[in-house]
PAVEX-490914 format. One record per residue: residue in one letter; chain; x, y negated, z of N, C-alpha, C in turn. Coordinates in nm, 4 decimals, always signed. Example, Ala and Ser with C-alpha at 12.3 -4.5 7.8 and 13.67 -1.06 7.14 Angstrom:
<pts>
resn=a; chain=A; n_X=+1.3190; n_Y=+0.5690; n_Z=+0.7800; ca_X=+1.2300; ca_Y=+0.4500; ca_Z=+0.7800; c_X=+1.3200; c_Y=+0.3300; c_Z=+0.7800
resn=s; chain=A; n_X=+1.2850; n_Y=+0.2250; n_Z=+0.7080; ca_X=+1.3670; ca_Y=+0.1060; ca_Z=+0.7140; c_X=+1.2900; c_Y=-0.0030; c_Z=+0.7870
</pts>
This chain:
<pts>
resn=m; chain=A; n_X=-2.9434; n_Y=-2.3890; n_Z=-0.7683; ca_X=-2.9350; ca_Y=-2.4717; ca_Z=-0.6547; c_X=-2.8472; c_Y=-2.4270; c_Z=-0.5601
resn=k; chain=A; n_X=-2.7163; n_Y=-2.4579; n_Z=-0.5469; ca_X=-2.6205; ca_Y=-2.3960; ca_Z=-0.4183; c_X=-2.6847; c_Y=-2.4628; c_Z=-0.3311
resn=k; chain=A; n_X=-2.6951; n_Y=-2.3318; n_Z=-0.1962; ca_X=-2.7339; ca_Y=-2.3831; ca_Z=-0.0488; c_X=-2.6010; c_Y=-2.4372; c_Z=+0.0267
resn=q; chain=A; n_X=-2.6286; n_Y=-2.5598; n_Z=+0.0470; ca_X=-2.5587; ca_Y=-2.5882; ca_Z=+0.1659; c_X=-2.5136; c_Y=-2.5158; c_Z=+0.2930
resn=k; chain=A; n_X=-2.3739; n_Y=-2.5032; n_Z=+0.3254; ca_X=-2.3383; ca_Y=-2.4108; ca_Z=+0.4765; c_X=-2.3654; c_Y=-2.4880; c_Z=+0.5696
resn=n; chain=A; n_X=-2.4420; n_Y=-2.4168; n_Z=+0.6784; ca_X=-2.4558; ca_Y=-2.4907; ca_Z=+0.8238; c_X=-2.3456; c_Y=-2.4353; c_Z=+0.9000
resn=y; chain=A; n_X=-2.2590; n_Y=-2.5175; n_Z=+0.9533; ca_X=-2.1426; ca_Y=-2.4820; ca_Z=+1.0274; c_X=-2.1333; c_Y=-2.5059; c_Z=+1.1558
resn=r; chain=A; n_X=-2.2654; n_Y=-2.5477; n_Z=+1.1911; ca_X=-2.2620; ca_Y=-2.5245; ca_Z=+1.3381; c_X=-2.3091; c_Y=-2.3700; c_Z=+1.3862
resn=e; chain=A; n_X=-2.3421; n_Y=-2.3085; n_Z=+1.2681; ca_X=-2.3721; ca_Y=-2.1740; ca_Z=+1.2778; c_X=-2.2737; c_Y=-2.0887; c_Z=+1.3341
resn=f; chain=A; n_X=-2.1471; n_Y=-2.1235; n_Z=+1.2265; ca_X=-1.9808; ca_Y=-2.1018; ca_Z=+1.2649; c_X=-1.9856; c_Y=-2.1002; c_Z=+1.4076
resn=i; chain=A; n_X=-2.0074; n_Y=-2.1683; n_Z=+1.5012; ca_X=-1.9868; ca_Y=-2.2454; ca_Z=+1.6546; c_X=-2.0532; c_Y=-2.0794; c_Z=+1.6968
resn=l; chain=A; n_X=-2.1824; n_Y=-2.0766; n_Z=+1.6769; ca_X=-2.2814; ca_Y=-1.9725; ca_Z=+1.7476; c_X=-2.1934; c_Y=-1.8470; c_Z=+1.7195
resn=i; chain=A; n_X=-2.1841; n_Y=-1.8058; n_Z=+1.5882; ca_X=-2.1114; ca_Y=-1.6848; ca_Z=+1.5724; c_X=-2.0050; c_Y=-1.6655; c_Z=+1.6126
resn=g; chain=A; n_X=-1.9272; n_Y=-1.7720; n_Z=+1.6317; ca_X=-1.7997; ca_Y=-1.7698; ca_Z=+1.6959; c_X=-1.7891; c_Y=-1.7126; c_Z=+1.8573
resn=l; chain=A; n_X=-1.8928; n_Y=-1.7996; n_Z=+1.9199; ca_X=-1.9321; ca_Y=-1.7529; ca_Z=+2.0693; c_X=-1.9634; c_Y=-1.5908; c_Z=+2.1001
resn=c; chain=A; n_X=-2.0803; n_Y=-1.5613; n_Z=+1.9775; ca_X=-2.0754; ca_Y=-1.4259; ca_Z=+2.0182; c_X=-1.9809; c_Y=-1.3326; c_Z=+2.0257
resn=f; chain=A; n_X=-1.8908; n_Y=-1.3674; n_Z=+1.8609; ca_X=-1.7598; ca_Y=-1.2768; ca_Z=+1.8709; c_X=-1.6841; c_Y=-1.2804; c_Z=+1.9944
resn=l; chain=A; n_X=-1.6457; n_Y=-1.4277; n_Z=+2.0613; ca_X=-1.5662; ca_Y=-1.4487; ca_Z=+2.1408; c_X=-1.6380; c_Y=-1.3818; c_Z=+2.2901
resn=g; chain=A; n_X=-1.7718; n_Y=-1.3693; n_Z=+2.3100; ca_X=-1.8034; ca_Y=-1.2810; ca_Z=+2.4202; c_X=-1.8168; c_Y=-1.1702; c_Z=+2.4455
resn=s; chain=A; n_X=-1.8577; n_Y=-1.0792; n_Z=+2.3297; ca_X=-1.8431; ca_Y=-0.9259; ca_Z=+2.2920; c_X=-1.6603; c_Y=-0.8850; c_Z=+2.3064
resn=g; chain=A; n_X=-1.5824; n_Y=-0.9982; n_Z=+2.2575; ca_X=-1.4419; ca_Y=-0.9665; ca_Z=+2.2603; c_X=-1.3943; c_Y=-0.9068; c_Z=+2.3891
resn=i; chain=A; n_X=-1.4528; n_Y=-1.0283; n_Z=+2.4782; ca_X=-1.4115; ca_Y=-1.0266; ca_Z=+2.6308; c_X=-1.4607; c_Y=-0.8987; c_Z=+2.6966
resn=v; chain=A; n_X=-1.5953; n_Y=-0.8425; n_Z=+2.6686; ca_X=-1.6789; ca_Y=-0.7222; ca_Z=+2.7206; c_X=-1.5801; c_Y=-0.6560; c_Z=+2.6673
resn=f; chain=A; n_X=-1.5747; n_Y=-0.6004; n_Z=+2.5755; ca_X=-1.4515; ca_Y=-0.4892; ca_Z=+2.4646; c_X=-1.3515; c_Y=-0.4989; c_Z=+2.5331
resn=l; chain=A; n_X=-1.2847; n_Y=-0.6177; n_Z=+2.5698; ca_X=-1.1624; ca_Y=-0.5988; ca_Z=+2.6371; c_X=-1.1352; c_Y=-0.5228; c_Z=+2.7912
resn=s; chain=A; n_X=-1.2712; n_Y=-0.5841; n_Z=+2.8550; ca_X=-1.2717; ca_Y=-0.5150; ca_Z=+2.9977; c_X=-1.3259; c_Y=-0.4115; c_Z=+2.9979
resn=t; chain=A; n_X=-1.3782; n_Y=-0.3108; n_Z=+2.9284; ca_X=-1.4453; ca_Y=-0.1916; ca_Z=+2.9273; c_X=-1.4217; c_Y=-0.0808; c_Z=+2.8168
resn=v; chain=A; n_X=-1.4188; n_Y=-0.1126; n_Z=+2.7029; ca_X=-1.3705; ca_Y=-0.0022; ca_Z=+2.5852; c_X=-1.2167; c_Y=-0.0230; c_Z=+2.5371
resn=s; chain=A; n_X=-1.1772; n_Y=-0.1100; n_Z=+2.4849; ca_X=-1.0515; ca_Y=-0.0881; ca_Z=+2.4329; c_X=-0.9996; c_Y=-0.2243; c_Z=+2.4332
resn=r; chain=A; n_X=-0.8945; n_Y=-0.2193; n_Z=+2.4467; ca_X=-0.7825; ca_Y=-0.3624; ca_Z=+2.4718; c_X=-0.7639; c_Y=-0.4396; c_Z=+2.3114
resn=g; chain=A; n_X=-0.7359; n_Y=-0.3374; n_Z=+2.2096; ca_X=-0.7132; ca_Y=-0.3483; ca_Z=+2.0706; c_X=-0.8441; c_Y=-0.4225; c_Z=+2.0044
resn=v; chain=A; n_X=-0.9858; n_Y=-0.3458; n_Z=+2.0324; ca_X=-1.0783; ca_Y=-0.4324; ca_Z=+2.0102; c_X=-1.1368; c_Y=-0.5618; c_Z=+2.0443
resn=g; chain=A; n_X=-1.1312; n_Y=-0.5380; n_Z=+2.1459; ca_X=-1.1762; ca_Y=-0.6867; ca_Z=+2.2492; c_X=-1.0425; c_Y=-0.7651; c_Z=+2.1895
resn=f; chain=A; n_X=-0.9527; n_Y=-0.7785; n_Z=+2.1553; ca_X=-0.8234; ca_Y=-0.8734; ca_Z=+2.1342; c_X=-0.8717; c_Y=-0.9168; c_Z=+1.9961
resn=g; chain=A; n_X=-0.9358; n_Y=-0.8133; n_Z=+1.8952; ca_X=-0.9485; ca_Y=-0.8425; ca_Z=+1.7832; c_X=-1.1066; c_Y=-0.9205; c_Z=+1.7640
resn=l; chain=A; n_X=-1.1787; n_Y=-0.8673; n_Z=+1.8293; ca_X=-1.2752; ca_Y=-0.9863; ca_Z=+1.8210; c_X=-1.2855; c_Y=-1.1063; c_Z=+1.9097
resn=i; chain=A; n_X=-1.1910; n_Y=-1.0988; n_Z=+2.0068; ca_X=-1.1658; ca_Y=-1.2636; ca_Z=+2.0155; c_X=-1.0948; c_Y=-1.3153; c_Z=+1.9413
resn=a; chain=A; n_X=-1.0107; n_Y=-1.3039; n_Z=+1.8616; ca_X=-0.9406; ca_Y=-1.3433; ca_Z=+1.7525; c_X=-1.0338; c_Y=-1.3698; c_Z=+1.6288
resn=v; chain=A; n_X=-1.1350; n_Y=-1.3099; n_Z=+1.6011; ca_X=-1.2625; ca_Y=-1.3635; ca_Z=+1.4992; c_X=-1.3445; c_Y=-1.4590; c_Z=+1.5662
resn=g; chain=A; n_X=-1.3524; n_Y=-1.4577; n_Z=+1.6790; ca_X=-1.4311; ca_Y=-1.5744; ca_Z=+1.7753; c_X=-1.3687; c_Y=-1.6899; c_Z=+1.7785
resn=i; chain=A; n_X=-1.2642; n_Y=-1.7188; n_Z=+1.7555; ca_X=-1.1555; ca_Y=-1.8232; ca_Z=+1.7707; c_X=-1.1792; c_Y=-1.8647; c_Z=+1.6511
resn=t; chain=A; n_X=-1.1369; n_Y=-1.7678; n_Z=+1.5615; ca_X=-1.1387; ca_Y=-1.8369; ca_Z=+1.3798; c_X=-1.3060; c_Y=-1.8959; c_Z=+1.3613
resn=y; chain=A; n_X=-1.3830; n_Y=-1.8209; n_Z=+1.3884; ca_X=-1.4990; ca_Y=-1.8864; ca_Z=+1.3395; c_X=-1.5398; c_Y=-2.0336; c_Z=+1.4527
resn=l; chain=A; n_X=-1.4694; n_Y=-2.0268; n_Z=+1.5840; ca_X=-1.4921; ca_Y=-2.1778; ca_Z=+1.6383; c_X=-1.4571; c_Y=-2.2510; c_Z=+1.5739
resn=g; chain=A; n_X=-1.2846; n_Y=-2.2139; n_Z=+1.5189; ca_X=-1.2229; ca_Y=-2.3241; ca_Z=+1.4801; c_X=-1.2673; c_Y=-2.4100; c_Z=+1.3449
resn=i; chain=A; n_X=-1.3409; n_Y=-2.2913; n_Z=+1.2867; ca_X=-1.3685; ca_Y=-2.3315; ca_Z=+1.1265; c_X=-1.4962; c_Y=-2.4223; c_Z=+1.2083
resn=g; chain=A; n_X=-1.6584; n_Y=-2.3308; n_Z=+1.2656; ca_X=-1.7236; ca_Y=-2.4591; ca_Z=+1.3008; c_X=-1.7025; c_Y=-2.5960; c_Z=+1.3494
resn=i; chain=A; n_X=-1.5983; n_Y=-2.6027; n_Z=+1.4388; ca_X=-1.5538; ca_Y=-2.7185; ca_Z=+1.4998; c_X=-1.4680; c_Y=-2.8276; c_Z=+1.3989
resn=k; chain=A; n_X=-1.4234; n_Y=-2.7482; n_Z=+1.3533; ca_X=-1.2980; ca_Y=-2.8397; ca_Z=+1.1868; c_X=-1.4662; c_Y=-2.8823; c_Z=+1.0768
resn=k; chain=A; n_X=-1.5419; n_Y=-2.8131; n_Z=+1.0582; ca_X=-1.5713; ca_Y=-2.9200; ca_Z=+0.9628; c_X=-1.7332; c_Y=-2.9524; c_Z=+1.0074
resn=t; chain=A; n_X=-1.7775; n_Y=-2.9477; n_Z=+1.1397; ca_X=-1.8648; ca_Y=-3.0531; ca_Z=+1.1777; c_X=-1.8642; c_Y=-3.1632; c_Z=+1.2259
resn=g; chain=A; n_X=-1.6914; n_Y=-3.1717; n_Z=+1.2536; ca_X=-1.6278; ca_Y=-3.2517; ca_Z=+1.3150; c_X=-1.6637; c_Y=-3.3037; c_Z=+1.4370
resn=l; chain=A; n_X=-1.6352; n_Y=-3.2274; n_Z=+1.5234; ca_X=-1.6945; ca_Y=-3.2445; ca_Z=+1.6901; c_X=-1.6081; c_Y=-3.3063; c_Z=+1.7394
resn=l; chain=A; n_X=-1.5129; n_Y=-3.2546; n_Z=+1.7389; ca_X=-1.3704; ca_Y=-3.3597; ca_Z=+1.8027; c_X=-1.3096; c_Y=-3.4892; c_Z=+1.7493
resn=k; chain=A; n_X=-1.3553; n_Y=-3.5782; n_Z=+1.6166; ca_X=-1.3509; ca_Y=-3.6846; ca_Z=+1.5333; c_X=-1.3981; c_Y=-3.7588; c_Z=+1.6545
resn=p; chain=A; n_X=-1.3547; n_Y=-3.8658; n_Z=+1.6951; ca_X=-1.3575; ca_Y=-3.9537; ca_Z=+1.8068; c_X=-1.4773; c_Y=-4.0395; c_Z=+1.7176
resn=k; chain=A; n_X=-1.6118; n_Y=-4.0518; n_Z=+1.7994; ca_X=-1.7429; ca_Y=-4.1654; ca_Z=+1.7380; c_X=-1.6587; c_Y=-4.3071; c_Z=+1.7451
resn=h; chain=A; n_X=-1.6574; n_Y=-4.3968; n_Z=+1.6600; ca_X=-1.6521; ca_Y=-4.5487; ca_Z=+1.6310; c_X=-1.7919; c_Y=-4.6286; c_Z=+1.6355
</pts>
């Protein structure tokens, strides 16, 4: 049986990558920081799109 993905977890993972990207941006390396921020935004976008959080509720 195939396990269904929980796309709400993608939002949490995206927030973690985004936060660590901001920390790396300000302390360690700008390149790594921007890379982690890009990964975080990607995960957030996938999670929000697949869960339908931005769809208007009727």
